[in-house]
N, C-alpha and C positions, 0 to 999 in steps of 0.2 A: 627610550621608554616603550615598553611593549604596547601593542595596539589596544589590548583590553584595558590596560591601565590608563592610557591616554583618553580612551572613550569615556571612562568613568570620570576622569578629571574634567573633560569638556562638559559633561552633563551638569556638574556642580558649578562650573564657571559661567556657562552661557545663561543659565537660569538666574544668576545673581542671587543665590540663596543666602540664608542667614548665617551668622557666625557659627551656630551649632552645626549646620549642614556642612560648612567648610571643615570643621573639626572632624566630622564623620568621614569626609572625603580624604583628609590627611591620614586618618587611622586606616581606612581601606587601602590607600596607596602604600602605606608602610607595611601592612599585613601581606599584601600581594607581592611586594618587593622582597620581603623576607622569605616568603614561600618560594619565589623564583630562585633566590640565591641558594636556598637549601637544595632545590632540585638540581641546579647546576653543579653544586658541590658533590652531590650523590652520583651524578652522571660521570663527572671527572674521576671520582674514586673508582667507579665500575670500569671505566676505560683503562685506568692505570693497572687494575688487577686482571684485565683480560689477557689471554694468551697472545703472543706475538705471531706475526706472519712472516714467512720467508720473503726474500727479495722478489719483486715482480720481474717477469721477463721483460725484455726491451725489444723494440722494433729495430730491424737491421738498418733502416734508413729513416729519412724524415717522414713524419706523419702524413698520411694522405688527407687532403682537404675534404670537407663534406661534399657529397655529390650534389650536382645541380638538379633542380626539379626537371623531370622529363615528362614525356607524354604518358608514361606509366602511372604518374600520380595525378594527372589532370582529370577533371570530371569526364572528359571525352574518352579517356582510357583508364577504366577502373582497374585496381590491382588484381592480378591473377595469382593463383597458387601454382607454383612450378616446382619441379624437383631439381635440386642442384647438389653437386659435391662441393666441399669446402677444403681449400688448401691453405695452410698457414705457414709462415716462415718467421722465425724470431731468433734472438740471441739470448743466452743465459749465462750468468756468472756463477759457477758452482764453487767459488772460492770458500765461502762460509757455509754453504749447504751443498755438499757433494751428493752425487746420485746414491740412492739407497742400494744396499747390497746385503748378502747374508752376514757380512761382517760389520756393516755400517747400518744401524737400524734406528738411530735417533739423530735429530737435527740433520736431516737429509731430505732430498727431493724424491718423492715416490713417483710422481707423474705430473703432467700438465693437463688441465681441463680447458677445453675450448667451449666458450659460451656465447650466446647472442645476448648483448647487453643494450639493445636499442631502448629498452625500458629497464633501467638499473634496479627498480623495485621488483621486477619480475624477470630475473635472469632465466634464460632457457639453455639447459645443458645440451651440447651438440655431440661431443665425443672426447675421448681421452687419448693423450699422447704419452707413451712410456718414456721415462727419463733415459737418456743414452747411457749404456752400461759403463761403469767406472768413470763417469764424467767428472772432471776436476778443472777448476779455473774457468776462463771465459770460452764458451763454445758458441761459435757463430753459425748462422744459417741452419738452425734446426727446422726441418721441413717435414710436414706430415699432411696427408690427405684423408678426409673422412672415409671410413670403411664402406659407407653406403650413402646414397643420396638422401638429402633432407628436404622437407617441404618449406618453402619460403613464399611470402607474398612478394610480388614484384615491387621494386622501389628501394629506397635507401635502408641500409641496416648497419649495425655496429657489432663487430665481432671482437671479443677479447680473449686473452689467454691468462690463466691463473696457475701459479705454482702451488703444488700440494705437498705438504710434509706431514709426518706422523704427529699425533697429539703429543704435547699440548698445543702445538702450532695450528693456526687456522690458515686456510688458503689465502694467497695474496690477492689483492684487489685487481680484477680483470680490467678495470678501467685504466689501469696504469700501463697496460699493453693492449691497446685497442686500435682498430683500423676501421675506416668507413668503407663499405662496399655498396655497389649498386647492382641489384638483381634485376636483370632485364627479362622481358617476356620472351616466350618461345617464338622463334621465327615462324611466320605463317608459311604453310606449305605452298610451294610454287604451283601456280595454276597455269594451265596451258589454255590458250584461246580456243574456243570451239571451232571445229572445222566445218565448213559448209559442204553439204552433199549435193547442192544444186549444181548443175552443169553450167558452164559459162555461156553467156548469151551468144546466139548465132548471128 
């Protein structure tokens, strides 16, 4: 039972209201339930009519576990903004969606987008990877490095890769090909101990 429905039901039950109030509660519950059912049906219909996405890339090995908390995330070590390059490696099966070409322009892979998905509701685009020319079947070890450094806060991040095809297809879910990374702070510059100019005692 949805929270808003159960809260209405508790109000009428705890107060021990009259028979008429109980009837009103039942009518309200039925009305809200019917509205929820209509909204769910509309959402399912919209999903069924939405365009499909191509298969998502896959990681070449087992997923990397979430990074442990380090000094970079502790109050004593506040996050810093650092510049980093990003290198990704993944596999992709082009069996059903070959790489796009002048002759293949529909149901094909145009490119791969690399995104930061630490907050899935606010994905951050990082860079694009062109699809390997004439790629067909399973291609392993697709590796690409960002053309320029990107700004990151130190600490844990999630990087995902999405396959992109021409319309009517939508990009694949980057969370299906995602890895955890730990952005470390810049190493402090090595300091040399001050030299004493005083002469040794006589």
